[in-house]
All heavy atoms as TSV, in Angstrom:
chain	resi	resn	atom	element	x	y	z
A	1	MET	N	N	7.448	-4.496	12.808
A	1	MET	CA	C	6.048	-4.797	12.764
A	1	MET	C	C	5.682	-5.296	11.398
A	1	MET	O	O	6.103	-4.649	10.349
A	1	MET	CB	C	5.276	-3.479	13.123
A	1	MET	CG	C	3.778	-3.677	13.142
A	1	MET	SD	S	3.126	-2.107	13.699
A	1	MET	CE	C	1.615	-2.079	12.813
A	2	PHE	N	N	4.881	-6.277	11.260
A	2	PHE	CA	C	4.485	-6.807	9.969
A	2	PHE	C	C	3.016	-6.380	9.726
A	2	PHE	O	O	2.167	-6.338	10.529
A	2	PHE	CB	C	4.526	-8.339	9.945
A	2	PHE	CG	C	5.932	-8.742	9.703
A	2	PHE	CD1	C	6.841	-8.981	10.922
A	2	PHE	CD2	C	6.493	-8.958	8.469
A	2	PHE	CE1	C	8.082	-9.444	10.723
A	2	PHE	CE2	C	7.844	-9.339	8.300
A	2	PHE	CZ	C	8.632	-9.549	9.422
A	3	PHE	N	N	2.700	-6.253	8.358
A	3	PHE	CA	C	1.399	-5.843	7.875
A	3	PHE	C	C	0.992	-6.883	6.888
A	3	PHE	O	O	1.780	-7.227	6.056
A	3	PHE	CB	C	1.523	-4.453	7.226
A	3	PHE	CG	C	0.332	-4.116	6.327
A	3	PHE	CD1	C	-0.862	-3.835	6.801
A	3	PHE	CD2	C	0.636	-3.973	4.978
A	3	PHE	CE1	C	-1.901	-3.600	5.950
A	3	PHE	CE2	C	-0.365	-3.582	4.133
A	3	PHE	CZ	C	-1.615	-3.411	4.562
A	4	GLN	N	N	-0.184	-7.309	7.011
A	4	GLN	CA	C	-0.696	-8.359	6.034
A	4	GLN	C	C	-1.401	-7.710	4.865
A	4	GLN	O	O	-2.499	-7.107	5.023
A	4	GLN	CB	C	-1.583	-9.427	6.750
A	4	GLN	CG	C	-2.021	-10.494	5.782
A	4	GLN	CD	C	-2.851	-11.653	6.522
A	4	GLN	OE1	O	-3.128	-11.476	7.720
A	4	GLN	NE2	N	-3.121	-12.595	5.914
A	5	LEU	N	N	-0.743	-7.821	3.727
A	5	LEU	CA	C	-1.281	-7.151	2.595
A	5	LEU	C	C	-2.416	-7.919	1.925
A	5	LEU	O	O	-3.427	-7.339	1.529
A	5	LEU	CB	C	-0.135	-6.989	1.487
A	5	LEU	CG	C	-0.510	-6.251	0.170
A	5	LEU	CD1	C	-0.930	-4.803	0.405
A	5	LEU	CD2	C	0.641	-6.282	-0.733
A	6	ASN	N	N	-2.270	-9.278	1.866
A	6	ASN	CA	C	-3.362	-10.144	1.528
A	6	ASN	C	C	-3.196	-11.455	2.113
A	6	ASN	O	O	-2.322	-11.608	3.121
A	6	ASN	CB	C	-3.498	-10.187	-0.091
A	6	ASN	CG	C	-2.175	-10.692	-0.694
A	6	ASN	OD1	O	-1.575	-11.604	-0.173
A	6	ASN	ND2	N	-1.769	-10.136	-1.713
A	7	ASP	N	N	-3.832	-12.512	1.592
A	7	ASP	CA	C	-3.814	-13.816	2.360
A	7	ASP	C	C	-2.452	-14.472	2.254
A	7	ASP	O	O	-2.150	-15.437	2.917
A	7	ASP	CB	C	-4.899	-14.782	1.772
A	7	ASP	CG	C	-4.877	-15.037	0.349
A	7	ASP	OD1	O	-4.406	-14.087	-0.416
A	7	ASP	OD2	O	-5.353	-16.028	-0.097
A	8	ARG	N	N	-1.687	-14.033	1.262
A	8	ARG	CA	C	-0.273	-14.668	1.148
A	8	ARG	C	C	0.907	-13.759	1.343
A	8	ARG	O	O	1.971	-14.251	1.395
A	8	ARG	CB	C	-0.168	-15.189	-0.353
A	8	ARG	CG	C	-1.205	-16.211	-0.655
A	8	ARG	CD	C	-0.993	-16.658	-2.116
A	8	ARG	NE	N	-1.288	-15.639	-3.073
A	8	ARG	CZ	C	-0.939	-15.524	-4.267
A	8	ARG	NH1	N	-0.251	-16.483	-4.791
A	8	ARG	NH2	N	-1.281	-14.423	-4.971
A	9	VAL	N	N	0.718	-12.429	1.477
A	9	VAL	CA	C	1.873	-11.592	1.547
A	9	VAL	C	C	1.831	-10.707	2.755
A	9	VAL	O	O	0.787	-10.022	3.203
A	9	VAL	CB	C	1.786	-10.508	0.342
A	9	VAL	CG1	C	2.862	-9.495	0.430
A	9	VAL	CG2	C	1.864	-11.262	-1.002
A	10	PHE	N	N	2.969	-10.803	3.573
A	10	PHE	CA	C	3.232	-9.967	4.715
A	10	PHE	C	C	4.415	-8.992	4.427
A	10	PHE	O	O	5.333	-9.392	3.843
A	10	PHE	CB	C	3.530	-10.822	6.006
A	10	PHE	CG	C	2.308	-11.594	6.517
A	10	PHE	CD1	C	2.058	-12.764	5.878
A	10	PHE	CD2	C	1.706	-11.076	7.546
A	10	PHE	CE1	C	1.034	-13.500	6.400
A	10	PHE	CE2	C	0.685	-11.896	8.059
A	10	PHE	CZ	C	0.294	-13.068	7.530
A	11	ILE	N	N	4.188	-7.757	4.843
A	11	ILE	CA	C	5.225	-6.702	4.635
A	11	ILE	C	C	5.835	-6.294	5.942
A	11	ILE	O	O	5.072	-5.964	6.852
A	11	ILE	CB	C	4.670	-5.512	3.833
A	11	ILE	CG1	C	4.137	-5.906	2.512
A	11	ILE	CG2	C	5.679	-4.398	3.699
A	11	ILE	CD1	C	3.344	-4.815	1.733
A	12	ASN	N	N	7.147	-6.253	6.052
A	12	ASN	CA	C	7.827	-5.695	7.232
A	12	ASN	C	C	7.825	-4.177	7.128
A	12	ASN	O	O	8.569	-3.510	6.366
A	12	ASN	CB	C	9.267	-6.197	7.244
A	12	ASN	CG	C	9.932	-5.823	8.557
A	12	ASN	OD1	O	9.485	-4.880	9.190
A	12	ASN	ND2	N	11.101	-6.388	8.762
A	13	LEU	N	N	7.004	-3.477	7.932
A	13	LEU	CA	C	6.848	-2.061	7.919
A	13	LEU	C	C	8.051	-1.321	8.271
A	13	LEU	O	O	8.270	-0.136	7.946
A	13	LEU	CB	C	5.674	-1.656	8.750
A	13	LEU	CG	C	4.243	-1.997	8.208
A	13	LEU	CD1	C	3.107	-1.594	9.164
A	13	LEU	CD2	C	4.013	-1.448	6.756
A	14	ASN	N	N	8.953	-1.970	9.070
A	14	ASN	CA	C	10.237	-1.334	9.474
A	14	ASN	C	C	11.177	-1.074	8.216
A	14	ASN	O	O	11.949	-0.219	8.377
A	14	ASN	CB	C	10.922	-2.142	10.501
A	14	ASN	CG	C	10.061	-2.234	11.795
A	14	ASN	OD1	O	9.438	-1.347	12.167
A	14	ASN	ND2	N	10.239	-3.381	12.411
A	15	LYS	N	N	10.923	-1.812	7.271
A	15	LYS	CA	C	11.786	-1.619	5.979
A	15	LYS	C	C	11.123	-0.783	4.948
A	15	LYS	O	O	11.885	-0.407	3.933
A	15	LYS	CB	C	12.102	-2.976	5.378
A	15	LYS	CG	C	12.973	-3.796	6.291
A	15	LYS	CD	C	13.422	-5.019	5.603
A	15	LYS	CE	C	14.416	-5.808	6.539
A	15	LYS	NZ	N	14.984	-6.927	5.804
A	16	ILE	N	N	9.896	-0.408	5.082
A	16	ILE	CA	C	9.228	0.403	4.114
A	16	ILE	C	C	9.699	1.867	4.200
A	16	ILE	O	O	9.628	2.419	5.275
A	16	ILE	CB	C	7.733	0.323	4.204
A	16	ILE	CG1	C	7.101	-1.082	4.073
A	16	ILE	CG2	C	6.990	1.263	3.307
A	16	ILE	CD1	C	7.443	-1.682	2.667
A	17	SER	N	N	10.180	2.389	3.088
A	17	SER	CA	C	10.691	3.769	3.183
A	17	SER	C	C	9.574	4.755	2.672
A	17	SER	O	O	9.587	5.954	2.983
A	17	SER	CB	C	11.926	3.885	2.296
A	17	SER	OG	O	11.742	3.520	0.986
A	18	ARG	N	N	8.619	4.257	1.807
A	18	ARG	CA	C	7.562	5.081	1.368
A	18	ARG	C	C	6.486	4.274	0.724
A	18	ARG	O	O	6.671	3.118	0.312
A	18	ARG	CB	C	8.091	6.180	0.369
A	18	ARG	CG	C	8.458	5.558	-0.970
A	18	ARG	CD	C	9.159	6.642	-1.841
A	18	ARG	NE	N	9.806	6.029	-3.028
A	18	ARG	CZ	C	9.306	6.057	-4.259
A	18	ARG	NH1	N	8.304	6.901	-4.494
A	18	ARG	NH2	N	9.952	5.568	-5.262
A	19	THR	N	N	5.366	4.871	0.594
A	19	THR	CA	C	4.259	4.348	-0.110
A	19	THR	C	C	3.778	5.348	-1.135
A	19	THR	O	O	4.033	6.580	-0.957
A	19	THR	CB	C	2.985	4.025	0.863
A	19	THR	OG1	O	2.541	5.188	1.497
A	19	THR	CG2	C	3.407	3.001	1.859
A	20	LYS	N	N	3.114	4.866	-2.166
A	20	LYS	CA	C	2.787	5.797	-3.196
A	20	LYS	C	C	1.330	5.289	-3.758
A	20	LYS	O	O	1.192	4.173	-4.013
A	20	LYS	CB	C	3.774	5.823	-4.195
A	20	LYS	CG	C	3.473	6.673	-5.446
A	20	LYS	CD	C	4.590	6.660	-6.476
A	20	LYS	CE	C	4.323	7.541	-7.646
A	20	LYS	NZ	N	5.419	7.408	-8.616
A	21	ILE	N	N	0.441	6.307	-3.804
A	21	ILE	CA	C	-0.761	5.880	-4.443
A	21	ILE	C	C	-0.742	6.306	-5.922
A	21	ILE	O	O	-0.408	7.441	-6.275
A	21	ILE	CB	C	-2.044	6.608	-3.830
A	21	ILE	CG1	C	-2.139	6.147	-2.412
A	21	ILE	CG2	C	-3.279	6.390	-4.635
A	21	ILE	CD1	C	-3.159	6.906	-1.601
A	22	ASP	N	N	-0.822	5.340	-6.887
A	22	ASP	CA	C	-0.377	5.564	-8.214
A	22	ASP	C	C	-1.491	5.141	-9.232
A	22	ASP	O	O	-2.132	4.154	-8.938
A	22	ASP	CB	C	0.914	4.733	-8.485
A	22	ASP	CG	C	1.654	5.200	-9.725
A	22	ASP	OD1	O	1.450	6.241	-10.235
A	22	ASP	OD2	O	2.565	4.428	-10.113
A	23	HIS	N	N	-1.606	5.904	-10.212
A	23	HIS	CA	C	-2.590	5.569	-11.324
A	23	HIS	C	C	-1.707	4.621	-12.293
A	23	HIS	O	O	-0.740	5.052	-12.882
A	23	HIS	CB	C	-2.989	6.782	-12.071
A	23	HIS	CG	C	-3.860	7.759	-11.302
A	23	HIS	ND1	N	-5.166	7.621	-11.189
A	23	HIS	CD2	C	-3.493	8.712	-10.486
A	23	HIS	CE1	C	-5.644	8.515	-10.354
A	23	HIS	NE2	N	-4.667	9.228	-9.897
A	24	VAL	N	N	-2.256	3.376	-12.513
A	24	VAL	CA	C	-1.529	2.541	-13.391
A	24	VAL	C	C	-2.579	2.084	-14.481
A	24	VAL	O	O	-3.732	2.402	-14.438
A	24	VAL	CB	C	-0.922	1.290	-12.672
A	24	VAL	CG1	C	0.192	1.709	-11.775
A	24	VAL	CG2	C	-1.990	0.615	-11.887
A	25	GLU	N	N	-2.067	1.377	-15.451
A	25	GLU	CA	C	-2.952	1.021	-16.565
A	25	GLU	C	C	-4.211	0.238	-16.189
A	25	GLU	O	O	-5.217	0.297	-16.841
A	25	GLU	CB	C	-2.186	0.230	-17.707
A	25	GLU	CG	C	-1.619	-1.110	-17.226
A	25	GLU	CD	C	-0.288	-0.990	-16.492
A	25	GLU	OE1	O	0.352	0.041	-16.419
A	25	GLU	OE2	O	0.102	-2.071	-15.864
A	26	ASP	N	N	-4.174	-0.460	-15.034
A	26	ASP	CA	C	-5.329	-1.366	-14.638
A	26	ASP	C	C	-6.174	-0.693	-13.514
A	26	ASP	O	O	-7.001	-1.354	-12.980
A	26	ASP	CB	C	-4.867	-2.750	-14.419
A	26	ASP	CG	C	-3.949	-2.848	-13.276
A	26	ASP	OD1	O	-3.391	-1.865	-12.844
A	26	ASP	OD2	O	-3.764	-3.962	-12.685
A	27	GLY	N	N	-5.801	0.541	-13.054
A	27	GLY	CA	C	-6.555	1.149	-12.003
A	27	GLY	C	C	-5.612	1.852	-11.064
A	27	GLY	O	O	-4.502	2.136	-11.414
A	28	ILE	N	N	-6.045	2.158	-9.794
A	28	ILE	CA	C	-5.257	2.845	-8.843
A	28	ILE	C	C	-4.884	1.860	-7.865
A	28	ILE	O	O	-5.649	1.101	-7.363
A	28	ILE	CB	C	-6.228	3.974	-8.202
A	28	ILE	CG1	C	-6.596	5.061	-9.244
A	28	ILE	CG2	C	-5.467	4.622	-7.026
A	28	ILE	CD1	C	-7.606	6.003	-8.862
A	29	ARG	N	N	-3.529	1.980	-7.531
A	29	ARG	CA	C	-3.063	0.958	-6.549
A	29	ARG	C	C	-2.068	1.780	-5.538
A	29	ARG	O	O	-1.532	2.745	-5.804
A	29	ARG	CB	C	-2.044	-0.071	-7.245
A	29	ARG	CG	C	-2.879	-1.023	-8.135
A	29	ARG	CD	C	-1.972	-2.108	-8.706
A	29	ARG	NE	N	-2.631	-2.952	-9.574
A	29	ARG	CZ	C	-3.108	-4.249	-9.176
A	29	ARG	NH1	N	-2.937	-4.517	-8.067
A	29	ARG	NH2	N	-3.651	-4.985	-10.115
A	30	VAL	N	N	-1.992	1.080	-4.368
A	30	VAL	CA	C	-0.977	1.629	-3.401
A	30	VAL	C	C	0.339	0.761	-3.675
A	30	VAL	O	O	0.243	-0.438	-3.569
A	30	VAL	CB	C	-1.502	1.449	-1.955
A	30	VAL	CG1	C	-0.382	1.971	-0.968
A	30	VAL	CG2	C	-2.788	2.258	-1.754
A	31	ARG	N	N	1.460	1.419	-3.731
A	31	ARG	CA	C	2.675	0.679	-3.917
A	31	ARG	C	C	3.618	0.926	-2.694
A	31	ARG	O	O	3.543	1.999	-2.143
A	31	ARG	CB	C	3.392	1.307	-5.271
A	31	ARG	CG	C	2.615	1.040	-6.453
A	31	ARG	CD	C	3.328	1.695	-7.663
A	31	ARG	NE	N	2.529	1.478	-8.869
A	31	ARG	CZ	C	2.802	0.556	-9.782
A	31	ARG	NH1	N	3.891	-0.148	-9.599
A	31	ARG	NH2	N	2.148	0.406	-10.787
A	32	PHE	N	N	4.335	-0.052	-2.363
A	32	PHE	CA	C	5.165	-0.025	-1.200
A	32	PHE	C	C	6.636	-0.166	-1.621
A	32	PHE	O	O	6.950	-1.053	-2.475
A	32	PHE	CB	C	4.890	-1.246	-0.324
A	32	PHE	CG	C	3.427	-1.169	0.262
A	32	PHE	CD1	C	2.328	-1.705	-0.368
A	32	PHE	CD2	C	3.216	-0.514	1.523
A	32	PHE	CE1	C	1.091	-1.695	0.108
A	32	PHE	CE2	C	1.924	-0.497	1.995
A	32	PHE	CZ	C	0.899	-1.041	1.340
A	33	TYR	N	N	7.523	0.686	-1.155
A	33	TYR	CA	C	8.890	0.749	-1.507
A	33	TYR	C	C	9.875	0.522	-0.351
A	33	TYR	O	O	9.634	1.051	0.654
A	33	TYR	CB	C	9.281	2.001	-2.096
A	33	TYR	CG	C	8.452	2.298	-3.474
A	33	TYR	CD1	C	7.273	2.785	-3.524
A	33	TYR	CD2	C	9.032	2.059	-4.643
A	33	TYR	CE1	C	6.625	3.115	-4.710
A	33	TYR	CE2	C	8.543	2.292	-5.834
A	33	TYR	CZ	C	7.241	2.861	-5.883
A	33	TYR	OH	O	6.548	3.033	-7.097
A	34	GLU	N	N	10.954	-0.138	-0.693
A	34	GLU	CA	C	12.169	-0.136	0.124
A	34	GLU	C	C	13.223	0.507	-0.561
A	34	GLU	O	O	13.729	0.020	-1.615
A	34	GLU	CB	C	12.602	-1.676	0.449
A	34	GLU	CG	C	11.923	-2.421	1.433
A	34	GLU	CD	C	12.371	-3.739	1.791
A	34	GLU	OE1	O	13.672	-3.980	1.568
A	34	GLU	OE2	O	11.684	-4.622	2.101
A	35	GLY	N	N	13.508	1.768	-0.095
A	35	GLY	CA	C	14.590	2.495	-0.973
A	35	GLY	C	C	13.912	2.854	-2.254
A	35	GLY	O	O	12.713	3.300	-2.317
A	36	LYS	N	N	14.569	2.561	-3.338
A	36	LYS	CA	C	14.048	2.824	-4.726
A	36	LYS	C	C	13.330	1.713	-5.323
A	36	LYS	O	O	12.683	1.841	-6.387
A	36	LYS	CB	C	15.146	3.337	-5.666
A	36	LYS	CG	C	16.209	2.186	-5.890
A	36	LYS	CD	C	17.280	2.603	-6.805
A	36	LYS	CE	C	18.263	1.515	-7.027
A	36	LYS	NZ	N	19.001	1.602	-8.191
A	37	ASP	N	N	13.376	0.577	-4.704
A	37	ASP	CA	C	12.632	-0.700	-5.248
A	37	ASP	C	C	11.316	-0.892	-4.720
A	37	ASP	O	O	10.966	-0.919	-3.545
A	37	ASP	CB	C	13.585	-1.842	-4.836
A	37	ASP	CG	C	14.970	-1.873	-5.377
A	37	ASP	OD1	O	15.147	-1.295	-6.557
A	37	ASP	OD2	O	15.948	-2.247	-4.740
A	38	GLN	N	N	10.363	-1.197	-5.656
A	38	GLN	CA	C	9.058	-1.382	-5.398
A	38	GLN	C	C	8.953	-2.889	-4.902
A	38	GLN	O	O	9.443	-3.787	-5.559
A	38	GLN	CB	C	8.119	-1.299	-6.500
A	38	GLN	CG	C	6.677	-1.660	-6.204
A	38	GLN	CD	C	5.749	-1.667	-7.431
A	38	GLN	OE1	O	5.812	-0.699	-8.222
A	38	GLN	NE2	N	4.943	-2.646	-7.597
A	39	ILE	N	N	8.413	-3.164	-3.735
A	39	ILE	CA	C	8.389	-4.467	-3.254
A	39	ILE	C	C	7.001	-5.159	-3.287
A	39	ILE	O	O	6.896	-6.326	-3.276
A	39	ILE	CB	C	9.012	-4.621	-1.718
A	39	ILE	CG1	C	8.179	-3.797	-0.766
A	39	ILE	CG2	C	10.459	-4.253	-1.790
A	39	ILE	CD1	C	8.339	-4.199	0.600
A	40	ALA	N	N	5.942	-4.342	-3.258
A	40	ALA	CA	C	4.543	-4.861	-3.308
A	40	ALA	C	C	3.657	-3.823	-3.839
A	40	ALA	O	O	3.914	-2.590	-3.808
A	40	ALA	CB	C	4.178	-5.399	-1.959
A	41	LYS	N	N	2.436	-4.229	-4.196
A	41	LYS	CA	C	1.425	-3.391	-4.588
A	41	LYS	C	C	0.086	-3.945	-4.113
A	41	LYS	O	O	-0.106	-5.176	-4.002
A	41	LYS	CB	C	1.390	-3.017	-6.046
A	41	LYS	CG	C	1.148	-4.162	-6.884
A	41	LYS	CD	C	1.282	-3.788	-8.446
A	41	LYS	CE	C	1.126	-5.026	-9.268
A	41	LYS	NZ	N	1.324	-4.623	-10.688
A	42	SER	N	N	-0.877	-3.087	-3.882
A	42	SER	CA	C	-2.259	-3.453	-3.306
A	42	SER	C	C	-3.053	-3.883	-4.392
A	42	SER	O	O	-2.755	-3.859	-5.599
A	42	SER	CB	C	-2.841	-2.274	-2.560
A	42	SER	OG	O	-3.128	-1.214	-3.456
A	43	GLN	N	N	-4.311	-4.167	-4.090
A	43	GLN	CA	C	-5.349	-4.461	-5.019
A	43	GLN	C	C	-5.758	-3.222	-5.777
A	43	GLN	O	O	-5.275	-2.118	-5.295
A	43	GLN	CB	C	-6.585	-5.168	-4.380
A	43	GLN	CG	C	-7.533	-4.168	-3.593
A	43	GLN	CD	C	-7.144	-4.054	-2.125
A	43	GLN	OE1	O	-5.996	-4.493	-1.741
A	43	GLN	NE2	N	-8.003	-3.482	-1.335
A	44	LYS	N	N	-6.591	-3.273	-6.745
A	44	LYS	CA	C	-7.082	-2.085	-7.520
A	44	LYS	C	C	-8.169	-1.377	-6.751
A	44	LYS	O	O	-8.887	-1.932	-6.044
A	44	LYS	CB	C	-7.664	-2.457	-8.859
A	44	LYS	CG	C	-6.574	-3.196	-9.784
A	44	LYS	CD	C	-7.161	-3.462	-11.050
A	44	LYS	CE	C	-7.449	-4.971	-11.106
A	44	LYS	NZ	N	-8.056	-5.428	-12.251
A	45	PHE	N	N	-8.141	-0.108	-6.947
A	45	PHE	CA	C	-9.193	0.808	-6.371
A	45	PHE	C	C	-9.765	1.693	-7.498
A	45	PHE	O	O	-9.134	1.980	-8.431
A	45	PHE	CB	C	-8.554	1.809	-5.283
A	45	PHE	CG	C	-8.054	1.049	-4.113
A	45	PHE	CD1	C	-6.716	0.748	-3.998
A	45	PHE	CD2	C	-8.823	0.592	-3.023
A	45	PHE	CE1	C	-6.215	0.045	-2.925
A	45	PHE	CE2	C	-8.377	-0.076	-1.947
A	45	PHE	CZ	C	-7.031	-0.371	-1.882
A	46	ASP	N	N	-11.024	2.080	-7.201
A	46	ASP	CA	C	-11.717	2.965	-8.203
A	46	ASP	C	C	-11.289	4.382	-8.259
A	46	ASP	O	O	-11.236	5.013	-9.194
A	46	ASP	CB	C	-13.166	2.889	-8.001
A	46	ASP	CG	C	-13.797	1.568	-8.246
A	46	ASP	OD1	O	-13.161	0.755	-9.158
A	46	ASP	OD2	O	-14.779	1.144	-7.633
A	47	ASP	N	N	-10.911	4.898	-7.073
A	47	ASP	CA	C	-10.409	6.306	-6.881
A	47	ASP	C	C	-9.375	6.442	-5.805
A	47	ASP	O	O	-9.169	5.544	-5.035
A	47	ASP	CB	C	-11.656	7.264	-6.693
A	47	ASP	CG	C	-12.354	6.883	-5.502
A	47	ASP	OD1	O	-11.946	6.258	-4.565
A	47	ASP	OD2	O	-13.557	7.289	-5.385
A	48	VAL	N	N	-8.726	7.589	-5.814
A	48	VAL	CA	C	-7.649	7.850	-4.851
A	48	VAL	C	C	-8.142	7.832	-3.415
A	48	VAL	O	O	-7.526	7.322	-2.463
A	48	VAL	CB	C	-6.933	9.185	-5.175
A	48	VAL	CG1	C	-5.942	9.511	-4.192
A	48	VAL	CG2	C	-6.234	9.063	-6.596
A	49	LYS	N	N	-9.401	8.463	-3.181
A	49	LYS	CA	C	-9.943	8.516	-1.878
A	49	LYS	C	C	-10.158	7.142	-1.299
A	49	LYS	O	O	-9.884	6.981	-0.121
A	49	LYS	CB	C	-11.265	9.239	-1.955
A	49	LYS	CG	C	-11.744	9.676	-0.647
A	49	LYS	CD	C	-12.911	10.635	-0.859
A	49	LYS	CE	C	-13.191	11.306	0.557
A	49	LYS	NZ	N	-13.971	12.522	0.433
A	50	SER	N	N	-10.526	6.187	-2.042
A	50	SER	CA	C	-10.729	4.831	-1.514
A	50	SER	C	C	-9.394	4.217	-1.176
A	50	SER	O	O	-9.287	3.522	-0.236
A	50	SER	CB	C	-11.391	3.943	-2.673
A	50	SER	OG	O	-12.708	4.420	-3.040
A	51	ALA	N	N	-8.317	4.453	-1.991
A	51	ALA	CA	C	-7.030	3.954	-1.681
A	51	ALA	C	C	-6.446	4.532	-0.437
A	51	ALA	O	O	-5.955	3.871	0.470
A	51	ALA	CB	C	-6.057	4.275	-2.904
A	52	GLN	N	N	-6.689	5.819	-0.272
A	52	GLN	CA	C	-6.244	6.565	1.037
A	52	GLN	C	C	-6.907	5.943	2.187
A	52	GLN	O	O	-6.328	5.756	3.287
A	52	GLN	CB	C	-6.440	7.966	0.832
A	52	GLN	CG	C	-5.552	8.747	-0.116
A	52	GLN	CD	C	-5.904	10.153	-0.221
A	52	GLN	OE1	O	-7.079	10.576	-0.054
A	52	GLN	NE2	N	-4.930	10.944	-0.613
A	53	LYS	N	N	-8.227	5.682	2.130
A	53	LYS	CA	C	-8.995	5.210	3.261
A	53	LYS	C	C	-8.587	3.808	3.559
A	53	LYS	O	O	-8.438	3.584	4.775
A	53	LYS	CB	C	-10.498	5.173	2.860
A	53	LYS	CG	C	-11.457	4.837	3.923
A	53	LYS	CD	C	-12.899	4.886	3.561
A	53	LYS	CE	C	-13.814	4.388	4.609
A	53	LYS	NZ	N	-15.186	4.446	4.265
A	54	TRP	N	N	-8.300	3.005	2.566
A	54	TRP	CA	C	-7.824	1.572	2.766
A	54	TRP	C	C	-6.564	1.638	3.473
A	54	TRP	O	O	-6.307	0.879	4.421
A	54	TRP	CB	C	-7.743	0.843	1.415
A	54	TRP	CG	C	-7.147	-0.493	1.643
A	54	TRP	CD1	C	-7.798	-1.639	2.006
A	54	TRP	CD2	C	-5.696	-0.816	1.469
A	54	TRP	NE1	N	-6.859	-2.739	2.096
A	54	TRP	CE2	C	-5.595	-2.172	1.669
A	54	TRP	CE3	C	-4.639	-0.094	1.073
A	54	TRP	CZ2	C	-4.438	-2.846	1.576
A	54	TRP	CZ3	C	-3.430	-0.760	0.891
A	54	TRP	CH2	C	-3.271	-2.071	1.151
A	55	LEU	N	N	-5.546	2.515	2.974
A	55	LEU	CA	C	-4.254	2.487	3.563
A	55	LEU	C	C	-4.236	2.944	5.045
A	55	LEU	O	O	-3.568	2.356	5.914
A	55	LEU	CB	C	-3.353	3.404	2.778
A	55	LEU	CG	C	-1.890	3.460	3.125
A	55	LEU	CD1	C	-1.239	2.048	3.042
A	55	LEU	CD2	C	-1.129	4.509	2.229
A	56	LYS	N	N	-5.037	3.912	5.287
A	56	LYS	CA	C	-5.076	4.457	6.690
A	56	LYS	C	C	-5.743	3.288	7.643
A	56	LYS	O	O	-5.244	3.183	8.686
A	56	LYS	CB	C	-5.993	5.734	6.808
A	56	LYS	CG	C	-5.275	6.971	6.251
A	56	LYS	CD	C	-6.128	8.126	6.314
A	56	LYS	CE	C	-5.353	9.358	5.754
A	56	LYS	NZ	N	-6.134	10.600	5.850
A	57	LYS	N	N	-6.770	2.661	7.186
A	57	LYS	CA	C	-7.288	1.690	8.008
A	57	LYS	C	C	-6.433	0.462	8.152
A	57	LYS	O	O	-6.259	-0.015	9.206
A	57	LYS	CB	C	-8.652	1.164	7.304
A	57	LYS	CG	C	-9.411	0.102	8.149
A	57	LYS	CD	C	-10.691	-0.232	7.407
A	57	LYS	CE	C	-11.362	-1.332	8.319
A	57	LYS	NZ	N	-12.589	-1.894	7.558
A	58	ALA	N	N	-5.739	0.083	7.077
A	58	ALA	CA	C	-4.859	-1.052	7.222
A	58	ALA	C	C	-3.645	-0.824	8.095
A	58	ALA	O	O	-3.223	-1.683	8.789
A	58	ALA	CB	C	-4.317	-1.381	5.762
A	59	LEU	N	N	-3.148	0.376	8.180
A	59	LEU	CA	C	-1.983	0.712	9.004
A	59	LEU	C	C	-2.433	1.309	10.261
A	59	LEU	O	O	-1.532	1.794	10.977
A	59	LEU	CB	C	-1.172	1.653	8.195
A	59	LEU	CG	C	-0.582	1.165	6.824
A	59	LEU	CD1	C	0.297	2.207	6.204
A	59	LEU	CD2	C	0.291	-0.162	7.104
A	60	ASN	N	N	-3.649	1.308	10.574
A	60	ASN	CA	C	-4.195	1.857	11.894
A	60	ASN	C	C	-3.753	3.379	12.150
A	60	ASN	O	O	-3.400	3.691	13.268
A	60	ASN	CB	C	-3.792	1.065	12.989
A	60	ASN	CG	C	-4.423	-0.330	12.887
A	60	ASN	OD1	O	-5.605	-0.502	12.504
A	60	ASN	ND2	N	-3.644	-1.369	13.360
A	61	ILE	N	N	-3.906	4.055	11.074
A	61	ILE	CA	C	-3.516	5.581	11.204
A	61	ILE	C	C	-4.764	6.451	11.527
A	61	ILE	O	O	-5.778	6.251	10.857
A	61	ILE	CB	C	-2.939	6.039	9.843
A	61	ILE	CG1	C	-1.645	5.348	9.559
A	61	ILE	CG2	C	-2.749	7.686	9.919
A	61	ILE	CD1	C	-1.025	5.624	8.239
A	62	LYS	N	N	-4.724	7.114	12.622
A	62	LYS	CA	C	-5.811	7.929	13.045
A	62	LYS	C	C	-5.758	9.353	12.502
A	62	LYS	O	O	-4.626	9.749	12.182
A	62	LYS	CB	C	-5.770	8.026	14.557
A	62	LYS	CG	C	-5.726	6.781	15.316
A	62	LYS	CD	C	-6.938	6.231	15.594
A	62	LYS	CE	C	-6.937	5.086	16.575
A	62	LYS	NZ	N	-7.715	3.869	16.183
A	63	LYS	N	N	-6.801	10.051	12.322
A	63	LYS	CA	C	-6.848	11.343	11.760
A	63	LYS	C	C	-6.248	12.318	12.668
A	63	LYS	O	O	-6.241	12.236	13.841
A	63	LYS	CB	C	-8.198	11.756	11.265
A	63	LYS	CG	C	-8.703	11.127	10.162
A	63	LYS	CD	C	-10.032	11.624	9.705
A	63	LYS	CE	C	-10.551	10.865	8.559
A	63	LYS	NZ	N	-11.833	11.419	8.090
């Protein structure tokens, strides 16, 4: 199953081993990993709660 991260990037969710919401120098981002290698990162968010909400909505995760 593929997930569209933005207008140019599609991620194969079958290969994603983990996601991580991370504080980086330019803001908060969701990072996507295959094994130990980071393969993509999301846009910037103002807080962790916004990043979590975006990730759940993007991946169609229900509460």
